[in-house]
N, CA, C and O atoms as a Tinker XYZ file with bonds, in Angstrom:
   300  protein
     1  N    -15.463000    9.620000   32.908000    73     2
     2  CA   -14.063000    9.249000   32.915000    64     1     3
     3  C    -13.225000   10.487000   33.198000    63     2     4     5
     4  O    -13.517000   11.580000   32.713000    81     3
     5  N    -12.207000   10.296000   33.971000    73     3     6
     6  CA   -11.308000   11.413000   34.250000    64     5     7
     7  C    -10.314000   11.569000   33.104000    63     6     8     9
     8  O    -10.205000   10.705000   32.235000    81     7
     9  N     -9.599000   12.676000   33.120000    73     7    10
    10  CA    -8.618000   12.930000   32.055000    64     9    11
    11  C     -7.508000   11.891000   32.076000    63    10    12    13
    12  O     -6.985000   11.511000   31.028000    81    11
    13  N     -7.155000   11.439000   33.249000    73    11    14
    14  CA    -6.102000   10.430000   33.360000    64    13    15
    15  C     -6.539000    9.113000   32.720000    63    14    16    17
    16  O     -5.750000    8.479000   32.018000    81    15
    17  N     -7.754000    8.705000   32.947000    73    15    18
    18  CA    -8.259000    7.468000   32.364000    64    17    19
    19  C     -8.361000    7.572000   30.842000    63    18    20    21
    20  O     -8.099000    6.605000   30.128000    81    19
    21  N     -8.741000    8.746000   30.357000    73    19    22
    22  CA    -8.822000    8.955000   28.916000    64    21    23
    23  C     -7.444000    8.866000   28.289000    63    22    24    25
    24  O     -7.279000    8.245000   27.239000    81    23
    25  N     -6.458000    9.477000   28.919000    73    23    26
    26  CA    -5.083000    9.421000   28.393000    64    25    27
    27  C     -4.556000    7.983000   28.382000    63    26    28    29
    28  O     -3.945000    7.546000   27.407000    81    27
    29  N     -4.796000    7.267000   29.458000    73    27    30
    30  CA    -4.347000    5.877000   29.517000    64    29    31
    31  C     -5.037000    5.053000   28.432000    63    30    32    33
    32  O     -4.400000    4.232000   27.772000    81    31
    33  N     -6.316000    5.269000   28.254000    73    31    34
    34  CA    -7.063000    4.568000   27.204000    64    33    35
    35  C     -6.498000    4.877000   25.825000    63    34    36    37
    36  O     -6.337000    3.968000   25.010000    81    35
    37  N     -6.194000    6.137000   25.547000    73    35    38
    38  CA    -5.654000    6.516000   24.241000    64    37    39
    39  C     -4.268000    5.929000   24.010000    63    38    40    41
    40  O     -3.957000    5.506000   22.896000    81    39
    41  N     -3.435000    5.896000   25.038000    73    39    42
    42  CA    -2.097000    5.313000   24.901000    64    41    43
    43  C     -2.199000    3.812000   24.635000    63    42    44    45
    44  O     -1.492000    3.281000   23.778000    81    43
    45  N     -3.073000    3.136000   25.363000    73    43    46
    46  CA    -3.252000    1.695000   25.149000    64    45    47
    47  C     -3.809000    1.437000   23.749000    63    46    48    49
    48  O     -3.358000    0.517000   23.066000    81    47
    49  N     -4.762000    2.221000   23.326000    73    47    50
    50  CA    -5.325000    2.080000   21.986000    64    49    51
    51  C     -4.265000    2.319000   20.917000    63    50    52    53
    52  O     -4.204000    1.584000   19.931000    81    51
    53  N     -3.441000    3.327000   21.101000    73    51    54
    54  CA    -2.386000    3.649000   20.147000    64    53    55
    55  C     -1.415000    2.483000   19.990000    63    54    56    57
    56  O     -1.099000    2.085000   18.869000    81    55
    57  N     -0.941000    1.936000   21.104000    73    55    58
    58  CA     0.009000    0.832000   21.034000    64    57    59
    59  C     -0.647000   -0.453000   20.517000    63    58    60    61
    60  O      0.010000   -1.249000   19.846000    81    59
    61  N     -1.896000   -0.660000   20.812000    73    59    62
    62  CA    -2.605000   -1.814000   20.280000    64    61    63
    63  C     -2.706000   -1.738000   18.761000    63    62    64    65
    64  O     -2.514000   -2.737000   18.067000    81    63
    65  N     -3.006000   -0.560000   18.254000    73    63    66
    66  CA    -3.085000   -0.396000   16.799000    64    65    67
    67  C     -1.726000   -0.556000   16.136000    63    66    68    69
    68  O     -1.636000   -1.124000   15.048000    81    67
    69  N     -0.674000   -0.070000   16.769000    73    67    70
    70  CA     0.673000   -0.242000   16.210000    64    69    71
    71  C      1.030000   -1.724000   16.146000    63    70    72    73
    72  O      1.541000   -2.199000   15.132000    81    71
    73  N      0.764000   -2.450000   17.221000    73    71    74
    74  CA     1.067000   -3.882000   17.247000    64    73    75
    75  C      0.259000   -4.613000   16.183000    63    74    76    77
    76  O      0.796000   -5.478000   15.492000    81    75
    77  N     -1.014000   -4.282000   16.040000    73    75    78
    78  CA    -1.851000   -4.922000   15.034000    64    77    79
    79  C     -1.329000   -4.653000   13.627000    63    78    80    81
    80  O     -1.242000   -5.575000   12.815000    81    79
    81  N     -0.983000   -3.406000   13.329000    73    79    82
    82  CA    -0.486000   -3.076000   11.993000    64    81    83
    83  C      0.840000   -3.764000   11.707000    63    82    84    85
    84  O      1.049000   -4.265000   10.602000    81    83
    85  N      1.741000   -3.795000   12.686000    73    83    86
    86  CA     3.016000   -4.478000   12.477000    64    85    87
    87  C      2.818000   -5.975000   12.270000    63    86    88    89
    88  O      3.444000   -6.571000   11.394000    81    87
    89  N      1.958000   -6.576000   13.065000    73    87    90
    90  CA     1.677000   -7.995000   12.895000    64    89    91
    91  C      1.112000   -8.278000   11.519000    63    90    92    93
    92  O      1.536000   -9.222000   10.852000    81    91
    93  N      0.150000   -7.462000   11.088000    73    91    94
    94  CA    -0.476000   -7.669000    9.784000    64    93    95
    95  C      0.526000   -7.477000    8.649000    63    94    96    97
    96  O      0.573000   -8.290000    7.726000    81    95
    97  N      1.321000   -6.420000    8.705000    73    95    98
    98  CA     2.241000   -6.149000    7.602000    64    97    99
    99  C      3.398000   -7.145000    7.557000    63    98   100   101
   100  O      3.886000   -7.462000    6.472000    81    99
   101  N      3.841000   -7.639000    8.690000    73    99   102
   102  CA     4.956000   -8.579000    8.688000    64   101   103
   103  C      4.522000  -10.021000    8.444000    63   102   104   105
   104  O      5.348000  -10.848000    8.058000    81   103
   105  N      3.268000  -10.336000    8.656000    73   103   106
   106  CA     2.806000  -11.706000    8.444000    64   105   107
   107  C      2.174000  -11.917000    7.072000    63   106   108   109
   108  O      1.928000  -13.057000    6.676000    81   107
   109  N      1.911000  -10.851000    6.353000    73   107   110
   110  CA     1.301000  -10.964000    5.041000    64   109   111
   111  C      2.387000  -11.071000    3.974000    63   110   112   113
   112  O      3.218000  -10.171000    3.854000    81   111
   113  N      2.395000  -12.155000    3.199000    73   111   114
   114  CA     3.399000  -12.259000    2.146000    64   113   115
   115  C      3.129000  -11.230000    1.037000    63   114   116   117
   116  O      1.976000  -10.911000    0.747000    81   115
   117  N      4.163000  -10.738000    0.446000    73   115   118
   118  CA     4.116000   -9.795000   -0.674000    64   117   119
   119  C      3.582000   -8.424000   -0.280000    63   118   120   121
   120  O      3.216000   -7.635000   -1.152000    81   119
   121  N      3.529000   -8.121000    1.034000    73   119   122
   122  CA     3.020000   -6.814000    1.460000    64   121   123
   123  C      4.024000   -5.721000    1.132000    63   122   124   125
   124  O      3.629000   -4.610000    0.777000    81   123
   125  N      5.303000   -6.011000    1.242000    73   123   126
   126  CA     6.325000   -5.008000    0.934000    64   125   127
   127  C      7.335000   -5.576000   -0.056000    63   126   128   129
   128  O      8.540000   -5.367000    0.088000    81   127
   129  N      6.853000   -6.277000   -1.038000    73   127   130
   130  CA     7.681000   -6.894000   -2.063000    64   129   131
   131  C      7.727000   -5.983000   -3.287000    63   130   132   133
   132  O      7.016000   -4.979000   -3.336000    81   131
   133  N      8.535000   -6.316000   -4.249000    73   131   134
   134  CA     8.626000   -5.522000   -5.475000    64   133   135
   135  C      7.303000   -5.540000   -6.232000    63   134   136   137
   136  O      6.958000   -4.560000   -6.892000    81   135
   137  N      6.564000   -6.631000   -6.146000    73   135   138
   138  CA     5.270000   -6.711000   -6.827000    64   137   139
   139  C      4.267000   -5.724000   -6.254000    63   138   140   141
   140  O      3.455000   -5.169000   -6.995000    81   139
   141  N      4.311000   -5.500000   -4.965000    73   139   142
   142  CA     3.376000   -4.552000   -4.360000    64   141   143
   143  C      3.689000   -3.130000   -4.808000    63   142   144   145
   144  O      2.770000   -2.342000   -5.035000    81   143
   145  N      4.977000   -2.786000   -4.942000    73   143   146
   146  CA     5.328000   -1.458000   -5.434000    64   145   147
   147  C      4.959000   -1.292000   -6.911000    63   146   148   149
   148  O      4.590000   -0.200000   -7.342000    81   147
   149  N      5.057000   -2.360000   -7.670000    73   147   150
   150  CA     4.631000   -2.309000   -9.060000    64   149   151
   151  C      3.132000   -2.034000   -9.146000    63   150   152   153
   152  O      2.694000   -1.209000   -9.948000    81   151
   153  N      2.350000   -2.726000   -8.319000    73   151   154
   154  CA     0.902000   -2.486000   -8.316000    64   153   155
   155  C      0.573000   -1.073000   -7.863000    63   154   156   157
   156  O     -0.350000   -0.450000   -8.388000    81   155
   157  N      1.320000   -0.568000   -6.895000    73   155   158
   158  CA     1.112000    0.800000   -6.432000    64   157   159
   159  C      1.379000    1.799000   -7.549000    63   158   160   161
   160  O      0.630000    2.762000   -7.708000    81   159
   161  N      2.429000    1.583000   -8.317000    73   159   162
   162  CA     2.722000    2.467000   -9.451000    64   161   163
   163  C      1.638000    2.379000  -10.507000    63   162   164   165
   164  O      1.273000    3.391000  -11.104000    81   163
   165  N      1.118000    1.181000  -10.747000    73   163   166
   166  CA     0.034000    1.020000  -11.711000    64   165   167
   167  C     -1.202000    1.793000  -11.259000    63   166   168   169
   168  O     -1.826000    2.500000  -12.050000    81   167
   169  N     -1.550000    1.654000   -9.978000    73   167   170
   170  CA    -2.737000    2.326000   -9.447000    64   169   171
   171  C     -2.578000    3.836000   -9.503000    63   170   172   173
   172  O     -3.519000    4.543000   -9.862000    81   171
   173  N     -1.391000    4.344000   -9.149000    73   171   174
   174  CA    -1.159000    5.788000   -9.213000    64   173   175
   175  C     -1.251000    6.308000  -10.638000    63   174   176   177
   176  O     -1.783000    7.393000  -10.873000    81   175
   177  N     -0.736000    5.538000  -11.588000    73   175   178
   178  CA    -0.805000    5.974000  -12.981000    64   177   179
   179  C     -2.248000    5.964000  -13.487000    63   178   180   181
   180  O     -2.635000    6.845000  -14.254000    81   179
   181  N     -3.045000    4.984000  -13.071000    73   179   182
   182  CA    -4.457000    4.960000  -13.460000    64   181   183
   183  C     -5.167000    6.171000  -12.870000    63   182   184   185
   184  O     -5.998000    6.788000  -13.537000    81   183
   185  N     -4.849000    6.514000  -11.635000    73   183   186
   186  CA    -5.487000    7.659000  -10.994000    64   185   187
   187  C     -5.116000    8.970000  -11.690000    63   186   188   189
   188  O     -5.963000    9.852000  -11.833000    81   187
   189  N     -3.857000    9.107000  -12.125000    73   187   190
   190  CA    -3.410000   10.352000  -12.747000    64   189   191
   191  C     -3.818000   10.470000  -14.209000    63   190   192   193
   192  O     -4.273000   11.529000  -14.641000    81   191
   193  N     -3.659000    9.388000  -14.977000    73   191   194
   194  CA    -3.872000    9.474000  -16.420000    64   193   195
   195  C     -5.096000    8.717000  -16.909000    63   194   196   197
   196  O     -5.590000    8.981000  -18.006000    81   195
   197  N     -5.589000    7.784000  -16.113000    73   195   198
   198  CA    -6.716000    6.975000  -16.539000    64   197   199
   199  C     -6.302000    5.744000  -17.320000    63   198   200   201
   200  O     -7.163000    4.992000  -17.778000    81   199
   201  N     -5.008000    5.518000  -17.485000    73   199   202
   202  CA    -4.506000    4.355000  -18.218000    64   201   203
   203  C     -3.452000    3.649000  -17.385000    63   202   204   205
   204  O     -2.802000    4.251000  -16.531000    81   203
   205  N     -3.296000    2.351000  -17.652000    73   203   206
   206  CA    -2.255000    1.618000  -16.945000    64   205   207
   207  C     -0.894000    1.961000  -17.514000    63   206   208   209
   208  O     -0.777000    2.447000  -18.639000    81   207
   209  N      0.120000    1.704000  -16.731000    73   207   210
   210  CA     1.497000    1.977000  -17.126000    64   209   211
   211  C      1.986000    0.828000  -18.004000    63   210   212   213
   212  O      2.225000   -0.276000  -17.514000    81   211
   213  N      2.131000    1.085000  -19.278000    73   211   214
   214  CA     2.562000    0.042000  -20.199000    64   213   215
   215  C      4.066000    0.155000  -20.464000    63   214   216   217
   216  O      4.790000   -0.836000  -20.365000    81   215
   217  N      4.526000    1.332000  -20.792000    73   215   218
   218  CA     5.939000    1.574000  -21.049000    64   217   219
   219  C      6.541000    2.206000  -19.798000    63   218   220   221
   220  O      6.206000    3.338000  -19.449000    81   219
   221  N      7.429000    1.479000  -19.124000    73   219   222
   222  CA     8.024000    1.943000  -17.878000    64   221   223
   223  C      9.343000    2.640000  -18.169000    63   222   224   225
   224  O     10.339000    1.993000  -18.492000    81   223
   225  N      9.345000    3.953000  -18.056000    73   223   226
   226  CA    10.548000    4.720000  -18.340000    64   225   227
   227  C     11.510000    4.742000  -17.152000    63   226   228   229
   228  O     12.667000    5.130000  -17.310000    81   227
   229  N     11.054000    4.333000  -15.972000    73   227   230
   230  CA    11.920000    4.327000  -14.794000    64   229   231
   231  C     12.810000    3.098000  -14.734000    63   230   232   233
   232  O     13.840000    3.126000  -14.062000    81   231
   233  N     12.450000    2.037000  -15.407000    73   231   234
   234  CA    13.299000    0.855000  -15.381000    64   233   235
   235  C     14.452000    1.041000  -16.368000    63   234   236   237
   236  O     14.420000    1.925000  -17.224000    81   235
   237  N     15.456000    0.203000  -16.231000    73   235   238
   238  CA    16.663000    0.325000  -17.039000    64   237   239
   239  C     16.352000    0.067000  -18.510000    63   238   240   241
   240  O     15.935000   -1.032000  -18.875000    81   239
   241  N     16.551000    1.067000  -19.346000    73   239   242
   242  CA    16.341000    0.934000  -20.775000    64   241   243
   243  C     14.879000    0.901000  -21.178000    63   242   244   245
   244  O     14.576000    0.634000  -22.341000    81   243
   245  N     13.983000    1.158000  -20.277000    73   243   246
   246  CA    12.554000    1.088000  -20.587000    64   245   247
   247  C     12.081000   -0.345000  -20.595000    63   246   248   249
   248  O     12.832000   -1.246000  -20.967000    81   247
   249  N     10.882000   -0.560000  -20.203000    73   247   250
   250  CA    10.353000   -1.917000  -20.139000    64   249   251
   251  C      8.881000   -1.879000  -20.487000    63   250   252   253
   252  O      8.165000   -0.961000  -20.089000    81   251
   253  N      8.432000   -2.868000  -21.223000    73   251   254
   254  CA     7.036000   -2.976000  -21.584000    64   253   255
   255  C      6.368000   -3.983000  -20.654000    63   254   256   257
   256  O      6.838000   -5.110000  -20.497000    81   255
   257  N      5.253000   -3.555000  -20.034000    73   255   258
   258  CA     4.516000   -4.419000  -19.113000    64   257   259
   259  C      3.226000   -4.877000  -19.771000    63   258   260   261
   260  O      2.481000   -4.076000  -20.335000    81   259
   261  N      2.979000   -6.157000  -19.693000    73   259   262
   262  CA     1.715000   -6.715000  -20.145000    64   261   263
   263  C      0.994000   -7.198000  -18.894000    63   262   264   265
   264  O      1.383000   -8.195000  -18.286000    81   263
   265  N     -0.059000   -6.481000  -18.516000    73   263   266
   266  CA    -0.767000   -6.785000  -17.270000    64   265   267
   267  C     -2.263000   -6.829000  -17.524000    63   266   268   269
   268  O     -2.754000   -6.333000  -18.539000    81   267
   269  N     -2.974000   -7.427000  -16.590000    73   267   270
   270  CA    -4.431000   -7.370000  -16.590000    64   269   271
   271  C     -4.810000   -6.167000  -15.727000    63   270   272   273
   272  O     -4.595000   -6.199000  -14.515000    81   271
   273  N     -5.356000   -5.129000  -16.304000    73   271   274
   274  CA    -5.523000   -3.868000  -15.582000    64   273   275
   275  C     -6.757000   -3.783000  -14.694000    63   274   276   277
   276  O     -6.971000   -2.751000  -14.059000    81   275
   277  N     -7.569000   -4.820000  -14.626000    73   275   278
   278  CA    -8.809000   -4.719000  -13.855000    64   277   279
   279  C     -8.544000   -4.414000  -12.382000    63   278   280   281
   280  O     -9.262000   -3.617000  -11.777000    81   279
   281  N     -7.517000   -5.041000  -11.798000    73   279   282
   282  CA    -7.205000   -4.805000  -10.395000    64   281   283
   283  C     -6.855000   -3.345000  -10.143000    63   282   284   285
   284  O     -7.317000   -2.763000   -9.161000    81   283
   285  N     -6.059000   -2.751000  -11.000000    73   283   286
   286  CA    -5.674000   -1.348000  -10.830000    64   285   287
   287  C     -6.887000   -0.425000  -10.990000    63   286   288   289
   288  O     -7.012000    0.567000  -10.272000    81   287
   289  N     -7.763000   -0.745000  -11.912000    73   287   290
   290  CA    -8.951000    0.090000  -12.114000    64   289   291
   291  C     -9.936000   -0.047000  -10.956000    63   290   292   293
   292  O    -10.583000    0.929000  -10.577000    81   291
   293  N    -10.055000   -1.236000  -10.396000    73   291   294
   294  CA   -10.970000   -1.421000   -9.271000    64   293   295
   295  C    -10.477000   -0.655000   -8.057000    63   294   296   297
   296  O    -11.258000   -0.002000   -7.366000    81   295
   297  N     -9.195000   -0.737000   -7.804000    73   295   298
   298  CA    -8.640000   -0.009000   -6.645000    64   297   299
   299  C     -8.629000    1.470000   -6.920000    63   298   300
   300  O     -8.200000    2.253000   -6.071000    81   299
């Protein structure tokens, strides 16, 4: 393959992946919802401390979360 063909292939591959990711993220419900950010915070807290986030100091006045932590631990 010449350099021109390689560049064209990479550009086509790049745009194909962008289209696929946009299609997937926009067609999946709850992909960018508040629940997904909550799960992300739970997973990050498990990774940092080894425990789920029970007392949320970032919410207004603090909030207690009662969750099933298996999903956060698996991820």
